[in-house]
N, CA, C and O atoms as a CHARMM CRD file, in Angstrom:
* protein
*
  276
    1    1 MET  N   -172.42800-192.65100  -7.57200 PROA 1      0.00000
    2    1 MET  CA  -171.19200-192.37400  -6.86100 PROA 1      0.00000
    3    1 MET  C   -171.00500-193.42100  -5.76500 PROA 1      0.00000
    4    1 MET  O   -171.94700-193.78900  -5.06400 PROA 1      0.00000
    5    2 ILE  N   -169.78400-193.88000  -5.64100 PROA 2      0.00000
    6    2 ILE  CA  -169.46200-194.92200  -4.67800 PROA 2      0.00000
    7    2 ILE  C   -169.32500-194.32400  -3.26900 PROA 2      0.00000
    8    2 ILE  O   -168.64300-193.31400  -3.09700 PROA 2      0.00000
    9    3 PRO  N   -169.95500-194.92700  -2.27400 PROA 3      0.00000
   10    3 PRO  CA  -169.83400-194.41100  -0.90300 PROA 3      0.00000
   11    3 PRO  C   -168.38700-194.47800  -0.39700 PROA 3      0.00000
   12    3 PRO  O   -167.68700-195.46500  -0.62400 PROA 3      0.00000
   13    4 MET  N   -167.96300-193.44700   0.27200 PROA 4      0.00000
   14    4 MET  CA  -166.58200-193.34000   0.76400 PROA 4      0.00000
   15    4 MET  C   -166.22500-194.41900   1.78200 PROA 4      0.00000
   16    4 MET  O   -165.04900-194.75500   1.92700 PROA 4      0.00000
   17    5 ILE  N   -167.20500-194.96500   2.48500 PROA 5      0.00000
   18    5 ILE  CA  -166.91500-195.98300   3.49100 PROA 5      0.00000
   19    5 ILE  C   -166.17500-197.16900   2.88800 PROA 5      0.00000
   20    5 ILE  O   -165.28800-197.74300   3.52100 PROA 5      0.00000
   21    6 TYR  N   -166.53900-197.53000   1.66900 PROA 6      0.00000
   22    6 TYR  CA  -165.86700-198.65800   1.01300 PROA 6      0.00000
   23    6 TYR  C   -164.42800-198.30100   0.67900 PROA 6      0.00000
   24    6 TYR  O   -163.51100-199.08200   0.93300 PROA 6      0.00000
   25    7 LEU  N   -164.23600-197.13000   0.11300 PROA 7      0.00000
   26    7 LEU  CA  -162.89400-196.72400  -0.30100 PROA 7      0.00000
   27    7 LEU  C   -161.97200-196.52700   0.88600 PROA 7      0.00000
   28    7 LEU  O   -160.76500-196.73500   0.76700 PROA 7      0.00000
   29    8 SER  N   -162.51100-196.13100   2.02900 PROA 8      0.00000
   30    8 SER  CA  -161.67200-195.91200   3.20400 PROA 8      0.00000
   31    8 SER  C   -161.08300-197.21600   3.74300 PROA 8      0.00000
   32    8 SER  O   -160.06400-197.20000   4.43300 PROA 8      0.00000
   33    9 VAL  N   -161.71700-198.33100   3.43000 PROA 9      0.00000
   34    9 VAL  CA  -161.23800-199.63800   3.87900 PROA 9      0.00000
   35    9 VAL  C   -160.08800-200.14100   3.01400 PROA 9      0.00000
   36    9 VAL  O   -159.24500-200.90800   3.48000 PROA 9      0.00000
   37   10 LEU  N   -160.05300-199.71300   1.76700 PROA 10     0.00000
   38   10 LEU  CA  -159.05400-200.20600   0.81100 PROA 10     0.00000
   39   10 LEU  C   -157.73500-199.46300   0.97900 PROA 10     0.00000
   40   10 LEU  O   -157.71100-198.26500   1.26200 PROA 10     0.00000
   41   11 LYS  N   -156.64400-200.19300   0.80100 PROA 11     0.00000
   42   11 LYS  CA  -155.32600-199.62800   1.07100 PROA 11     0.00000
   43   11 LYS  C   -154.70200-198.90800  -0.12300 PROA 11     0.00000
   44   11 LYS  O   -154.25500-197.76800   0.00700 PROA 11     0.00000
   45   12 SER  N   -154.67100-199.54200  -1.25200 PROA 12     0.00000
   46   12 SER  CA  -153.95500-198.95900  -2.38900 PROA 12     0.00000
   47   12 SER  C   -154.91100-198.28100  -3.35900 PROA 12     0.00000
   48   12 SER  O   -156.10100-198.58800  -3.41300 PROA 12     0.00000
   49   13 GLU  N   -154.35800-197.36100  -4.11200 PROA 13     0.00000
   50   13 GLU  CA  -155.15500-196.67200  -5.13100 PROA 13     0.00000
   51   13 GLU  C   -155.62100-197.66400  -6.19000 PROA 13     0.00000
   52   13 GLU  O   -156.73300-197.55000  -6.70800 PROA 13     0.00000
   53   14 GLU  N   -154.77600-198.63000  -6.50900 PROA 14     0.00000
   54   14 GLU  CA  -155.12500-199.66200  -7.49300 PROA 14     0.00000
   55   14 GLU  C   -156.34000-200.47000  -7.02100 PROA 14     0.00000
   56   14 GLU  O   -157.24200-200.75700  -7.80700 PROA 14     0.00000
   57   15 ASP  N   -156.35800-200.83500  -5.73300 PROA 15     0.00000
   58   15 ASP  CA  -157.50600-201.56200  -5.18800 PROA 15     0.00000
   59   15 ASP  C   -158.76600-200.70500  -5.23700 PROA 15     0.00000
   60   15 ASP  O   -159.85000-201.21400  -5.52000 PROA 15     0.00000
   61   16 LYS  N   -158.63500-199.43700  -4.97100 PROA 16     0.00000
   62   16 LYS  CA  -159.79000-198.53600  -5.00900 PROA 16     0.00000
   63   16 LYS  C   -160.37300-198.45900  -6.41300 PROA 16     0.00000
   64   16 LYS  O   -161.59200-198.46800  -6.58900 PROA 16     0.00000
   65   17 VAL  N   -159.50400-198.38400  -7.40500 PROA 17     0.00000
   66   17 VAL  CA  -159.96700-198.32800  -8.79800 PROA 17     0.00000
   67   17 VAL  C   -160.66400-199.63300  -9.17600 PROA 17     0.00000
   68   17 VAL  O   -161.74300-199.61200  -9.76900 PROA 17     0.00000
   69   18 LYS  N   -160.05200-200.76900  -8.83600 PROA 18     0.00000
   70   18 LYS  CA  -160.64800-202.07500  -9.14400 PROA 18     0.00000
   71   18 LYS  C   -161.98800-202.24600  -8.44000 PROA 18     0.00000
   72   18 LYS  O   -162.95800-202.71900  -9.03100 PROA 18     0.00000
   73   19 PHE  N   -162.02700-201.85400  -7.16500 PROA 19     0.00000
   74   19 PHE  CA  -163.26000-201.98700  -6.40600 PROA 19     0.00000
   75   19 PHE  C   -164.36500-201.13100  -7.02100 PROA 19     0.00000
   76   19 PHE  O   -165.50600-201.57500  -7.14400 PROA 19     0.00000
   77   20 GLU  N   -164.02500-199.92300  -7.40100 PROA 20     0.00000
   78   20 GLU  CA  -165.01700-199.03600  -7.99300 PROA 20     0.00000
   79   20 GLU  C   -165.57600-199.61700  -9.28900 PROA 20     0.00000
   80   20 GLU  O   -166.76600-199.47700  -9.57000 PROA 20     0.00000
   81   21 GLU  N   -164.72900-200.26200 -10.07400 PROA 21     0.00000
   82   21 GLU  CA  -165.19800-200.90900 -11.30200 PROA 21     0.00000
   83   21 GLU  C   -166.18400-202.03200 -10.97900 PROA 21     0.00000
   84   21 GLU  O   -167.22700-202.15900 -11.62000 PROA 21     0.00000
   85   22 ILE  N   -165.84400-202.83600  -9.98700 PROA 22     0.00000
   86   22 ILE  CA  -166.71900-203.93300  -9.57800 PROA 22     0.00000
   87   22 ILE  C   -168.03500-203.38900  -9.03400 PROA 22     0.00000
   88   22 ILE  O   -169.11000-203.88800  -9.36600 PROA 22     0.00000
   89   23 TYR  N   -167.94000-202.37100  -8.20400 PROA 23     0.00000
   90   23 TYR  CA  -169.13800-201.75300  -7.62700 PROA 23     0.00000
   91   23 TYR  C   -170.05700-201.23600  -8.72500 PROA 23     0.00000
   92   23 TYR  O   -171.25800-201.50700  -8.71300 PROA 23     0.00000
   93   24 ASN  N   -169.50700-200.51200  -9.64900 PROA 24     0.00000
   94   24 ASN  CA  -170.31300-199.93600 -10.73000 PROA 24     0.00000
   95   24 ASN  C   -170.92200-201.01300 -11.62600 PROA 24     0.00000
   96   24 ASN  O   -172.02600-200.84400 -12.14400 PROA 24     0.00000
   97   25 GLU  N   -170.21300-202.09900 -11.80300 PROA 25     0.00000
   98   25 GLU  CA  -170.71000-203.16100 -12.68500 PROA 25     0.00000
   99   25 GLU  C   -171.80400-204.01400 -12.03600 PROA 25     0.00000
  100   25 GLU  O   -172.74800-204.42700 -12.70900 PROA 25     0.00000
  101   26 TYR  N   -171.68100-204.27600 -10.73600 PROA 26     0.00000
  102   26 TYR  CA  -172.55600-205.25100 -10.09200 PROA 26     0.00000
  103   26 TYR  C   -173.58200-204.68500  -9.11500 PROA 26     0.00000
  104   26 TYR  O   -174.47300-205.42200  -8.69100 PROA 26     0.00000
  105   27 ARG  N   -173.49600-203.42200  -8.74600 PROA 27     0.00000
  106   27 ARG  CA  -174.38700-202.86100  -7.74500 PROA 27     0.00000
  107   27 ARG  C   -175.86000-203.00300  -8.12600 PROA 27     0.00000
  108   27 ARG  O   -176.67100-203.46000  -7.31900 PROA 27     0.00000
  109   28 GLN  N   -176.19800-202.62200  -9.32600 PROA 28     0.00000
  110   28 GLN  CA  -177.60200-202.66500  -9.75800 PROA 28     0.00000
  111   28 GLN  C   -178.12800-204.09800  -9.79700 PROA 28     0.00000
  112   28 GLN  O   -179.24100-204.36200  -9.34200 PROA 28     0.00000
  113   29 ALA  N   -177.34800-205.00900 -10.33000 PROA 29     0.00000
  114   29 ALA  CA  -177.78800-206.40500 -10.41000 PROA 29     0.00000
  115   29 ALA  C   -177.97000-206.99800  -9.01000 PROA 29     0.00000
  116   29 ALA  O   -178.92600-207.73400  -8.76400 PROA 29     0.00000
  117   30 LEU  N   -177.06300-206.68000  -8.10500 PROA 30     0.00000
  118   30 LEU  CA  -177.17400-207.16400  -6.72700 PROA 30     0.00000
  119   30 LEU  C   -178.42600-206.59500  -6.06500 PROA 30     0.00000
  120   30 LEU  O   -179.15500-207.31300  -5.38100 PROA 30     0.00000
  121   31 PHE  N   -178.66800-205.30500  -6.27200 PROA 31     0.00000
  122   31 PHE  CA  -179.86900-204.69100  -5.70000 PROA 31     0.00000
  123   31 PHE  C   -181.13200-205.36800  -6.23700 PROA 31     0.00000
  124   31 PHE  O   -182.03000-205.70900  -5.46800 PROA 31     0.00000
  125   32 LEU  N   -181.19800-205.55700  -7.53700 PROA 32     0.00000
  126   32 LEU  CA  -182.38800-206.17100  -8.12800 PROA 32     0.00000
  127   32 LEU  C   -182.59900-207.60000  -7.63400 PROA 32     0.00000
  128   32 LEU  O   -183.73100-208.02400  -7.39900 PROA 32     0.00000
  129   33 SER  N   -181.52000-208.32400  -7.48000 PROA 33     0.00000
  130   33 SER  CA  -181.61200-209.68500  -6.96800 PROA 33     0.00000
  131   33 SER  C   -182.11900-209.68500  -5.52500 PROA 33     0.00000
  132   33 SER  O   -183.01700-210.45300  -5.17800 PROA 33     0.00000
  133   34 ALA  N   -181.54400-208.82600  -4.69300 PROA 34     0.00000
  134   34 ALA  CA  -181.97000-208.73900  -3.29700 PROA 34     0.00000
  135   34 ALA  C   -183.42300-208.27900  -3.20200 PROA 34     0.00000
  136   34 ALA  O   -184.19200-208.79000  -2.38800 PROA 34     0.00000
  137   35 TYR  N   -183.78600-207.32300  -4.02900 PROA 35     0.00000
  138   35 TYR  CA  -185.16500-206.81500  -4.00700 PROA 35     0.00000
  139   35 TYR  C   -186.16300-207.89000  -4.42800 PROA 35     0.00000
  140   35 TYR  O   -187.26200-207.97100  -3.87900 PROA 35     0.00000
  141   36 SER  N   -185.78300-208.70800  -5.39500 PROA 36     0.00000
  142   36 SER  CA  -186.68600-209.76500  -5.85100 PROA 36     0.00000
  143   36 SER  C   -186.94400-210.79700  -4.75600 PROA 36     0.00000
  144   36 SER  O   -187.97700-211.46800  -4.75800 PROA 36     0.00000
  145   37 ILE  N   -186.01800-210.91900  -3.84100 PROA 37     0.00000
  146   37 ILE  CA  -186.18600-211.85700  -2.72700 PROA 37     0.00000
  147   37 ILE  C   -186.88300-211.18700  -1.54300 PROA 37     0.00000
  148   37 ILE  O   -187.78200-211.76700  -0.93400 PROA 37     0.00000
  149   38 LEU  N   -186.46800-209.97600  -1.22500 PROA 38     0.00000
  150   38 LEU  CA  -186.93500-209.30400  -0.00700 PROA 38     0.00000
  151   38 LEU  C   -188.19500-208.45700  -0.19200 PROA 38     0.00000
  152   38 LEU  O   -188.94600-208.24200   0.75900 PROA 38     0.00000
  153   39 HSD  N   -188.42400-207.98000  -1.41500 PROA 39     0.00000
  154   39 HSD  CA  -189.59200-207.13600  -1.72900 PROA 39     0.00000
  155   39 HSD  C   -189.64700-205.85900  -0.89800 PROA 39     0.00000
  156   39 HSD  O   -190.72300-205.33400  -0.61200 PROA 39     0.00000
  157   40 ASP  N   -188.47300-205.37100  -0.51600 PROA 40     0.00000
  158   40 ASP  CA  -188.40000-204.12600   0.24800 PROA 40     0.00000
  159   40 ASP  C   -187.13400-203.39000  -0.18000 PROA 40     0.00000
  160   40 ASP  O   -186.03400-203.91800  -0.01700 PROA 40     0.00000
  161   41 PRO  N   -187.26800-202.17700  -0.72600 PROA 41     0.00000
  162   41 PRO  CA  -186.08800-201.48500  -1.24600 PROA 41     0.00000
  163   41 PRO  C   -185.05000-201.13700  -0.17200 PROA 41     0.00000
  164   41 PRO  O   -183.84900-201.15800  -0.44400 PROA 41     0.00000
  165   42 GLU  N   -185.50000-200.82300   1.03100 PROA 42     0.00000
  166   42 GLU  CA  -184.54800-200.49600   2.08800 PROA 42     0.00000
  167   42 GLU  C   -183.75500-201.72400   2.52600 PROA 42     0.00000
  168   42 GLU  O   -182.54500-201.64400   2.74000 PROA 42     0.00000
  169   43 ASP  N   -184.44100-202.86100   2.65900 PROA 43     0.00000
  170   43 ASP  CA  -183.74500-204.09700   3.00900 PROA 43     0.00000
  171   43 ASP  C   -182.79200-204.51700   1.89800 PROA 43     0.00000
  172   43 ASP  O   -181.68300-204.97800   2.16700 PROA 43     0.00000
  173   44 ALA  N   -183.22100-204.35900   0.66200 PROA 44     0.00000
  174   44 ALA  CA  -182.35600-204.71000  -0.46800 PROA 44     0.00000
  175   44 ALA  C   -181.11100-203.83300  -0.47700 PROA 44     0.00000
  176   44 ALA  O   -180.00900-204.32200  -0.72800 PROA 44     0.00000
  177   45 GLU  N   -181.27700-202.55200  -0.20600 PROA 45     0.00000
  178   45 GLU  CA  -180.12700-201.64900  -0.15900 PROA 45     0.00000
  179   45 GLU  C   -179.18900-202.02600   0.98900 PROA 45     0.00000
  180   45 GLU  O   -177.97000-201.92800   0.84800 PROA 45     0.00000
  181   46 ASP  N   -179.74300-202.45200   2.11100 PROA 46     0.00000
  182   46 ASP  CA  -178.90800-202.91500   3.23000 PROA 46     0.00000
  183   46 ASP  C   -178.06200-204.12000   2.82200 PROA 46     0.00000
  184   46 ASP  O   -176.89000-204.21700   3.18400 PROA 46     0.00000
  185   47 VAL  N   -178.66200-205.03000   2.06900 PROA 47     0.00000
  186   47 VAL  CA  -177.93200-206.20500   1.59000 PROA 47     0.00000
  187   47 VAL  C   -176.78100-205.77400   0.68200 PROA 47     0.00000
  188   47 VAL  O   -175.66500-206.28100   0.79800 PROA 47     0.00000
  189   48 VAL  N   -177.05800-204.84400  -0.21100 PROA 48     0.00000
  190   48 VAL  CA  -176.02400-204.34500  -1.12700 PROA 48     0.00000
  191   48 VAL  C   -174.88400-203.71300  -0.32200 PROA 48     0.00000
  192   48 VAL  O   -173.71400-203.99800  -0.57600 PROA 48     0.00000
  193   49 GLU  N   -175.21600-202.87200   0.63100 PROA 49     0.00000
  194   49 GLU  CA  -174.19500-202.21400   1.44400 PROA 49     0.00000
  195   49 GLU  C   -173.36900-203.22500   2.22400 PROA 49     0.00000
  196   49 GLU  O   -172.14100-203.14400   2.24500 PROA 49     0.00000
  197   50 ASP  N   -174.04400-204.18500   2.87000 PROA 50     0.00000
  198   50 ASP  CA  -173.32500-205.20700   3.63500 PROA 50     0.00000
  199   50 ASP  C   -172.41900-206.04200   2.74100 PROA 50     0.00000
  200   50 ASP  O   -171.28700-206.36000   3.10700 PROA 50     0.00000
  201   51 THR  N   -172.92800-206.39000   1.57400 PROA 51     0.00000
  202   51 THR  CA  -172.14300-207.20600   0.64100 PROA 51     0.00000
  203   51 THR  C   -170.88900-206.47400   0.19500 PROA 51     0.00000
  204   51 THR  O   -169.79500-207.03700   0.22700 PROA 51     0.00000
  205   52 PHE  N   -171.04000-205.22600  -0.22000 PROA 52     0.00000
  206   52 PHE  CA  -169.87600-204.49200  -0.70000 PROA 52     0.00000
  207   52 PHE  C   -168.91000-204.13500   0.42300 PROA 52     0.00000
  208   52 PHE  O   -167.70800-204.02800   0.18000 PROA 52     0.00000
  209   53 LEU  N   -169.39400-203.95100   1.62500 PROA 53     0.00000
  210   53 LEU  CA  -168.48300-203.71500   2.74100 PROA 53     0.00000
  211   53 LEU  C   -167.67400-204.98000   3.03700 PROA 53     0.00000
  212   53 LEU  O   -166.48300-204.90100   3.33700 PROA 53     0.00000
  213   54 THR  N   -168.31400-206.13500   2.95300 PROA 54     0.00000
  214   54 THR  CA  -167.60000-207.39900   3.12800 PROA 54     0.00000
  215   54 THR  C   -166.55700-207.58900   2.02800 PROA 54     0.00000
  216   54 THR  O   -165.43400-208.01400   2.29800 PROA 54     0.00000
  217   55 VAL  N   -166.92700-207.27700   0.80600 PROA 55     0.00000
  218   55 VAL  CA  -165.97300-207.36800  -0.30900 PROA 55     0.00000
  219   55 VAL  C   -164.79800-206.41900  -0.06400 PROA 55     0.00000
  220   55 VAL  O   -163.64400-206.81000  -0.23900 PROA 55     0.00000
  221   56 ALA  N   -165.07600-205.18700   0.33300 PROA 56     0.00000
  222   56 ALA  CA  -164.00500-204.21600   0.58300 PROA 56     0.00000
  223   56 ALA  C   -163.08900-204.68700   1.71100 PROA 56     0.00000
  224   56 ALA  O   -161.86800-204.56600   1.61200 PROA 56     0.00000
  225   57 ASP  N   -163.67900-205.22300   2.78200 PROA 57     0.00000
  226   57 ASP  CA  -162.88200-205.70700   3.91600 PROA 57     0.00000
  227   57 ASP  C   -161.96100-206.85500   3.52700 PROA 57     0.00000
  228   57 ASP  O   -160.90100-207.03600   4.12700 PROA 57     0.00000
  229   58 ASN  N   -162.36000-207.62400   2.53600 PROA 58     0.00000
  230   58 ASN  CA  -161.59700-208.81100   2.11700 PROA 58     0.00000
  231   58 ASN  C   -161.02500-208.66700   0.71600 PROA 58     0.00000
  232   58 ASN  O   -160.70700-209.66400   0.06800 PROA 58     0.00000
  233   59 PHE  N   -160.89300-207.43900   0.24700 PROA 59     0.00000
  234   59 PHE  CA  -160.54400-207.21300  -1.14700 PROA 59     0.00000
  235   59 PHE  C   -159.17100-207.75800  -1.52600 PROA 59     0.00000
  236   59 PHE  O   -159.00300-208.30300  -2.61700 PROA 59     0.00000
  237   60 THR  N   -158.20700-207.62000  -0.65400 PROA 60     0.00000
  238   60 THR  CA  -156.86300-208.12200  -0.96800 PROA 60     0.00000
  239   60 THR  C   -156.89700-209.62800  -1.19500 PROA 60     0.00000
  240   60 THR  O   -156.31800-210.12800  -2.15900 PROA 60     0.00000
  241   61 GLU  N   -157.56300-210.33800  -0.32100 PROA 61     0.00000
  242   61 GLU  CA  -157.66200-211.79900  -0.45000 PROA 61     0.00000
  243   61 GLU  C   -158.47400-212.18200  -1.67700 PROA 61     0.00000
  244   61 GLU  O   -158.10500-213.10900  -2.39800 PROA 61     0.00000
  245   62 ILE  N   -159.55700-211.49200  -1.92000 PROA 62     0.00000
  246   62 ILE  CA  -160.39900-211.77300  -3.08600 PROA 62     0.00000
  247   62 ILE  C   -159.60800-211.52200  -4.37100 PROA 62     0.00000
  248   62 ILE  O   -159.69900-212.30600  -5.31600 PROA 62     0.00000
  249   63 SER  N   -158.84800-210.45400  -4.41000 PROA 63     0.00000
  250   63 SER  CA  -158.05400-210.12200  -5.60300 PROA 63     0.00000
  251   63 SER  C   -157.02200-211.20200  -5.88200 PROA 63     0.00000
  252   63 SER  O   -156.79300-211.55800  -7.03900 PROA 63     0.00000
  253   64 LYS  N   -156.40400-211.72200  -4.84600 PROA 64     0.00000
  254   64 LYS  CA  -155.40100-212.77700  -5.03400 PROA 64     0.00000
  255   64 LYS  C   -156.04400-214.01800  -5.64400 PROA 64     0.00000
  256   64 LYS  O   -155.47000-214.63100  -6.54300 PROA 64     0.00000
  257   65 LYS  N   -157.21500-214.38900  -5.17200 PROA 65     0.00000
  258   65 LYS  CA  -157.89500-215.57500  -5.67500 PROA 65     0.00000
  259   65 LYS  C   -158.40000-215.37300  -7.09200 PROA 65     0.00000
  260   65 LYS  O   -158.41800-216.31500  -7.88500 PROA 65     0.00000
  261   66 ALA  N   -158.80400-214.16700  -7.41600 PROA 66     0.00000
  262   66 ALA  CA  -159.32100-213.87500  -8.75200 PROA 66     0.00000
  263   66 ALA  C   -158.23300-213.93000  -9.81300 PROA 66     0.00000
  264   66 ALA  O   -158.52600-214.19000 -10.98100 PROA 66     0.00000
  265   67 VAL  N   -156.99100-213.69400  -9.43400 PROA 67     0.00000
  266   67 VAL  CA  -155.87100-213.66300 -10.38400 PROA 67     0.00000
  267   67 VAL  C   -155.38400-215.06900 -10.69900 PROA 67     0.00000
  268   67 VAL  O   -154.86500-215.31200 -11.78800 PROA 67     0.00000
  269   68 ARG  N   -155.54200-215.99300  -9.76700 PROA 68     0.00000
  270   68 ARG  CA  -155.07600-217.36300  -9.97800 PROA 68     0.00000
  271   68 ARG  C   -155.75300-217.99500 -11.18000 PROA 68     0.00000
  272   68 ARG  O   -156.92300-217.73900 -11.46600 PROA 68     0.00000
  273   69 LYS  N   -154.98700-218.83100 -11.88200 PROA 69     0.00000
  274   69 LYS  CA  -155.54100-219.54200 -13.03500 PROA 69     0.00000
  275   69 LYS  C   -155.21000-221.00100 -12.96300 PROA 69     0.00000
  276   69 LYS  O   -155.59300-221.76500 -13.84900 PROA 69     0.00000
C-alpha cells in the first residue's frame, strides 16, 4: 500500500494514479539497490521514502518531461 504522504502532495487524481503505478513498479528495485549500497534496511527504506517524496513534489514537472518526444 502506498503511503498517504505521497498522495497528499499530488494535485490531480490522474497524477495520483500515475504516481501509484510508478511507486508499485519501482519501489522494490529502488529498495534493493539502496540496500546493496547501504547494507542497512532502515537506511535503504529512508532512501526510498526520500526519493519518492522528491518525485511526488516534482511530479508535474517530471510528467511533462516524460511526455516529450
